[in-house]
C-alpha positions as CSV (number, residue, x, y, z in Angstrom):
1,M,-1.9,-8.1,18.3
2,R,-1.2,-4.5,17.3
3,G,-3.0,-1.8,19.2
4,M,-6.3,-0.4,17.8
5,E,-5.8,3.1,19.2
6,P,-5.1,5.7,16.5
7,I,-1.6,7.1,16.4
8,L,-2.6,9.5,13.6
9,E,-6.1,11.1,13.2
10,I,-6.9,13.2,10.1
11,R,-10.2,15.0,9.8
12,G,-11.6,17.0,6.9
13,L,-8.2,17.6,5.4
14,T,-8.3,19.8,2.3
15,K,-5.6,21.3,0.2
16,T,-6.4,23.7,-2.6
17,Y,-3.5,25.1,-4.7
18,K,-3.4,28.4,-6.5
19,G,-5.6,28.2,-9.5
20,G,-8.2,26.1,-7.8
21,F,-6.7,22.6,-8.0
22,K,-7.9,20.6,-5.1
23,A,-5.2,18.0,-4.2
24,L,-7.0,16.8,-1.1
25,N,-10.8,17.0,-0.6
26,G,-12.0,16.4,2.9
27,V,-9.8,13.4,3.8
28,D,-10.7,11.5,7.0
29,L,-8.2,8.8,8.0
30,D,-7.1,7.0,11.2
31,I,-3.8,5.1,11.4
32,R,-3.5,2.5,14.2
33,K,-0.5,2.3,16.3
34,G,1.9,-0.5,15.2
35,E,0.3,-1.3,11.8
36,I,1.6,-1.1,8.3
37,F,-0.8,0.9,6.3
38,A,-0.6,1.0,2.5
39,L,-2.0,4.1,0.7
40,L,-2.7,3.2,-3.0
41,G,-3.6,5.6,-5.8
42,P,-2.6,6.7,-9.3
43,N,-0.3,9.7,-9.9
44,G,-1.9,12.9,-8.9
45,A,-4.3,11.2,-6.5
46,G,-3.0,13.2,-3.4
47,K,-0.7,10.6,-1.7
48,T,2.4,12.8,-1.5
49,T,0.3,15.9,-0.6
50,L,-1.3,14.0,2.3
51,I,2.1,12.9,3.6
52,G,3.5,16.4,3.2
53,A,0.6,17.9,5.2
54,V,1.4,15.6,8.1
55,C,5.2,16.1,7.9
56,G,4.9,19.9,7.7
57,L,5.9,20.2,4.0
58,V,2.5,21.3,2.9
59,R,0.2,23.7,4.6
60,P,-3.4,22.4,4.5
61,T,-6.2,24.7,3.4
62,S,-8.5,23.3,6.1
63,G,-8.9,20.3,8.4
64,T,-7.1,18.9,11.5
65,I,-4.3,16.5,12.1
66,R,-3.7,14.9,15.4
67,A,-0.6,12.7,16.1
68,F,0.0,10.8,19.3
69,G,-3.1,12.3,20.7
70,E,-2.0,15.9,20.2
71,D,-2.8,18.6,17.7
72,M,-0.1,18.9,15.0
73,G,-0.8,22.6,14.5
74,A,-0.3,23.5,18.1
75,N,2.6,21.1,18.8
76,W,4.3,20.7,15.5
77,R,7.9,20.9,16.5
78,S,7.8,18.3,19.3
79,L,5.5,15.9,17.3
80,R,7.5,16.1,14.1
81,A,10.5,14.8,16.0
82,R,8.6,11.6,16.5
83,I,7.9,11.2,12.8
84,G,10.2,9.9,10.0
85,L,9.9,10.5,6.3
86,V,11.5,8.7,3.4
87,P,10.7,11.1,0.5
88,Q,10.0,10.0,-3.1
89,E,12.8,12.2,-4.4
90,L,16.5,11.5,-3.8
91,A,17.0,14.9,-2.1
92,T,20.1,14.7,0.0
93,D,23.7,16.0,0.1
94,M,25.3,13.8,-2.5
95,F,28.9,14.8,-1.5
96,E,28.5,13.7,2.1
97,P,29.8,10.2,3.2
98,V,26.9,7.9,4.3
99,L,27.8,7.7,8.0
100,R,28.1,11.5,8.4
101,S,24.9,12.1,6.5
102,V,22.9,9.6,8.6
103,S,24.4,10.8,11.9
104,H,23.6,14.4,11.0
105,S,19.9,13.5,10.5
106,R,19.8,12.3,14.1
107,G,21.2,15.6,15.3
108,L,18.6,17.6,13.4
109,F,16.0,16.4,15.8
110,G,17.9,17.3,18.9
111,L,19.0,13.8,19.8
112,A,22.4,13.1,21.3
113,P,24.9,11.3,19.2
114,D,24.6,7.5,19.3
115,P,27.2,5.8,17.2
116,G,26.0,2.3,18.2
117,R,22.5,3.0,17.0
118,I,23.6,4.5,13.7
119,E,25.9,1.5,13.1
120,A,23.0,-0.9,13.8
121,I,20.7,1.0,11.3
122,L,23.4,1.0,8.6
123,K,24.1,-2.7,9.1
124,S,20.4,-3.5,9.0
125,L,20.2,-1.8,5.6
126,S,23.5,-3.4,4.3
127,L,25.1,0.1,4.3
128,W,27.8,-0.3,6.9
129,D,30.4,-1.3,4.4
130,K,29.5,1.9,2.4
131,R,29.7,4.2,5.5
132,S,32.7,6.1,4.1
133,V,31.5,6.4,0.5
134,Q,30.0,9.6,-0.8
135,I,26.3,9.2,-1.5
136,R,26.8,10.3,-5.1
137,A,28.9,7.2,-5.7
138,L,26.2,4.8,-4.7
139,S,23.7,3.0,-6.9
140,G,20.1,4.2,-7.1
141,G,19.0,1.4,-4.8
142,M,21.7,2.1,-2.2
143,K,20.8,5.8,-2.3
144,R,17.3,4.9,-1.4
145,R,18.5,2.8,1.5
146,V,20.4,5.9,2.7
147,L,17.1,7.8,2.7
148,I,15.5,5.1,4.8
149,A,18.5,5.2,7.2
150,K,18.3,9.0,7.6
151,A,14.6,8.7,8.3
152,M,15.2,6.0,11.0
153,A,18.2,7.8,12.6
154,H,16.0,9.6,15.2
155,D,14.0,6.4,16.0
156,P,10.6,7.7,14.8
157,E,7.4,6.1,16.2
158,L,5.6,6.9,12.9
159,L,7.4,6.4,9.6
160,F,6.2,7.6,6.2
161,L,7.6,5.8,3.1
162,D,6.7,7.6,-0.1
163,E,7.3,5.2,-3.0
164,P,10.3,3.7,-1.2
165,T,11.1,1.1,-3.8
166,A,10.5,3.1,-7.0
167,G,13.1,2.4,-9.6
168,V,14.8,-0.4,-7.8
169,D,15.1,-4.0,-8.9
170,V,12.8,-6.8,-7.6
171,E,15.5,-8.4,-5.4
172,L,16.3,-5.1,-3.7
173,R,12.6,-4.3,-3.4
174,R,12.1,-7.6,-1.5
175,D,15.1,-6.8,0.7
176,M,13.4,-3.5,1.6
177,W,10.2,-5.2,2.4
178,K,12.1,-7.3,4.9
179,Q,13.5,-4.1,6.5
180,I,10.0,-2.5,6.7
181,A,8.6,-5.6,8.4
182,E,11.5,-5.4,10.9
183,M,10.7,-1.7,11.6
184,R,7.1,-2.7,12.4
185,E,8.3,-5.5,14.7
186,R,10.3,-2.9,16.6
187,G,7.0,-1.0,17.2
188,T,7.2,1.6,14.4
189,T,4.0,2.4,12.7
190,V,4.6,2.5,8.9
191,I,2.5,4.3,6.3
192,L,3.5,3.3,2.8
193,T,2.6,4.7,-0.6
194,T,3.4,2.6,-3.6
195,H,2.7,2.0,-7.2
196,Y,3.7,-1.7,-6.7
197,I,0.4,-3.2,-5.5
198,E,2.2,-6.5,-4.6
199,E,4.0,-4.5,-1.9
200,A,0.6,-3.8,-0.2
201,E,-0.5,-7.3,-0.8
202,E,2.7,-8.6,0.8
203,M,3.1,-6.4,3.8
204,A,0.1,-4.2,4.7
205,D,-2.3,-4.8,7.5
206,R,-4.8,-2.3,6.1
207,V,-5.1,-0.7,2.7
208,G,-6.5,2.8,1.8
209,I,-7.3,3.8,-1.8
210,I,-7.2,7.4,-2.7
211,R,-8.6,8.9,-5.9
212,Q,-8.7,12.6,-7.0
213,G,-8.0,13.8,-3.4
214,E,-10.6,11.6,-1.8
215,I,-10.4,8.4,0.2
216,V,-12.4,5.8,-1.8
217,M,-12.0,3.0,0.7
218,V,-10.2,1.9,3.8
219,D,-10.3,-1.6,5.1
220,E,-8.4,-4.6,6.4
221,K,-6.5,-6.0,3.5
222,E,-7.9,-9.5,3.9
223,A,-11.4,-8.2,4.5
224,M,-11.2,-6.0,1.4
225,M,-10.1,-8.9,-0.8
226,K,-12.8,-11.1,0.6
227,R,-15.6,-8.5,0.3
228,L,-14.7,-7.2,-3.1
229,G,-12.8,-10.1,-4.6
230,R,-14.2,-12.0,-7.4
231,T,-13.6,-15.4,-9.1
232,E,-13.0,-15.9,-12.8
233,A,-13.0,-19.5,-14.2
234,H,-12.6,-20.8,-17.7
235,I,-13.8,-24.4,-18.2
236,T,-12.6,-26.1,-21.4
237,L,-15.1,-28.6,-22.9
238,T,-14.2,-31.8,-24.7
239,A,-16.8,-31.1,-27.5
240,P,-18.8,-28.1,-28.6
241,L,-21.9,-27.4,-26.5
242,V,-25.2,-26.4,-28.1
243,N,-26.8,-25.1,-24.9
244,L,-25.9,-24.7,-21.3
245,P,-27.8,-26.8,-18.8
246,G,-30.9,-24.9,-17.6
247,A,-29.8,-25.3,-13.9
248,L,-26.9,-22.8,-14.6
249,A,-29.1,-20.1,-16.1
250,S,-29.0,-18.0,-12.9
251,L,-25.2,-17.9,-12.7
252,P,-23.0,-15.2,-14.5
253,I,-21.6,-17.5,-17.1
254,A,-21.2,-17.4,-20.9
255,L,-20.4,-19.8,-23.7
256,S,-17.6,-18.9,-26.1
257,D,-18.2,-18.4,-29.9
258,D,-16.7,-21.8,-30.7
259,R,-18.9,-23.4,-27.9
260,L,-15.8,-25.0,-26.3
261,T,-15.3,-22.7,-23.3
262,I,-17.6,-21.8,-20.4
263,T,-16.5,-18.6,-18.7
264,Y,-17.7,-17.7,-15.2
265,R,-17.2,-14.2,-13.7
266,G,-18.8,-13.4,-10.4
267,G,-19.0,-14.4,-6.8
268,D,-18.3,-11.4,-4.5
269,G,-15.8,-12.9,-2.1
270,A,-13.7,-15.9,-3.0
271,G,-15.9,-18.3,-1.0
272,Q,-19.0,-17.7,-3.1
273,G,-17.0,-17.8,-6.3
274,K,-15.6,-21.2,-5.5
275,A,-19.1,-22.5,-4.5
276,D,-20.5,-21.3,-7.9
277,V,-17.6,-23.0,-9.8
278,A,-18.3,-26.2,-7.9
279,T,-22.0,-26.0,-8.9
280,I,-21.1,-25.5,-12.5
281,T,-18.8,-28.6,-12.6
282,K,-21.4,-30.7,-10.8
283,E,-24.2,-29.7,-13.2
284,L,-21.9,-30.5,-16.2
285,T,-21.2,-33.9,-14.8
286,R,-24.9,-34.5,-14.2
287,A,-25.6,-33.6,-17.8
288,S,-22.8,-35.9,-19.0
289,I,-20.9,-32.9,-20.4
290,D,-17.2,-33.7,-20.4
291,Y,-14.5,-31.0,-19.8
292,T,-10.7,-31.2,-20.0
293,G,-9.6,-28.5,-17.7
294,I,-10.5,-25.6,-15.4
295,D,-8.5,-22.4,-15.2
296,Q,-9.6,-20.5,-12.0
297,H,-8.4,-17.1,-10.8
298,E,-9.2,-15.2,-7.7
299,S,-9.1,-11.4,-7.7
300,S,-5.8,-9.9,-6.5
301,L,-5.6,-6.6,-4.7
302,E,-4.6,-5.1,-8.0
303,D,-7.9,-6.2,-9.6
304,I,-9.8,-4.6,-6.8
305,F,-7.8,-1.4,-7.0
306,V,-8.5,-1.1,-10.8
307,D,-12.2,-1.8,-10.2
308,L,-12.5,0.9,-7.6
309,L,-10.7,3.5,-9.7
310,E,-12.9,2.7,-12.6
311,G,-16.0,2.9,-10.4
312,R,-17.1,-0.7,-10.9
313,S,-17.1,-1.6,-7.2
314,S,-19.2,-0.2,-4.3
315,Q,-17.6,2.8,-2.6
316,G,-17.5,4.0,1.0
317,A,-14.9,3.9,3.8
318,V,-14.7,1.3,6.5
319,A,-12.6,2.1,9.5
């Protein structure tokens, strides 16, 4: 089981830009050692600003950041060497060959050359065969792999991935998911921002949702889906129904205009939703009402994300 102690502690972090725009508004966040943490939010929510503040690219207006138990402000240089960053933008020397570029990134953090380690990283990312190719000649997906290799070159303990699979195809995205999982298995703590909610659903241990510079919710992924998830079911009837059985009056169900479909929406947590659907079918059978099919759907993380951003779910952070 991954450790529960925080590897990163953020308290009251605020960033206000010239003109008064507040990109971060009192962010509190703990990241646990060894976890994959997915930070979800729309464009402009503050995800990249938050990462930039930790990595020294953005100067916070107020608040504190502690990494590995030490204050980032007082020990920035030594702590930054233990942090890796895969930026959203493809900002690298396009005329450098892959091997030289990745090796140079290791040297930037004062580490001795380690050709064997660099070779292992490039092979893990399917870049070894491209080691002599200039970065500018690579595909977009391969360029993004180079960014990951450069971030891994100094063996960081904490790795930030800012939209690492943006603009790459599904097959390459899944390959990157595998690499990220392997990083975690080696003990690296991974913080991931993404627009692809299926990435968070696939990989993350915990999920944080940020909106307008504020953390709306942080929770274990499974706990969040259980607590905020809902069930939707459509029951197709054999013949039009005049009235619903009285025993179902207390449930959140509706009858379609053509009286042929019963729709259920409710049940916070999948368990309650399934129980309610079972009650509906039992009552229909008891009332001799025939149905031909049930189309049942449990909330995905994307459903919960949209609900939270639209303010339809309860708010509040859970550590």
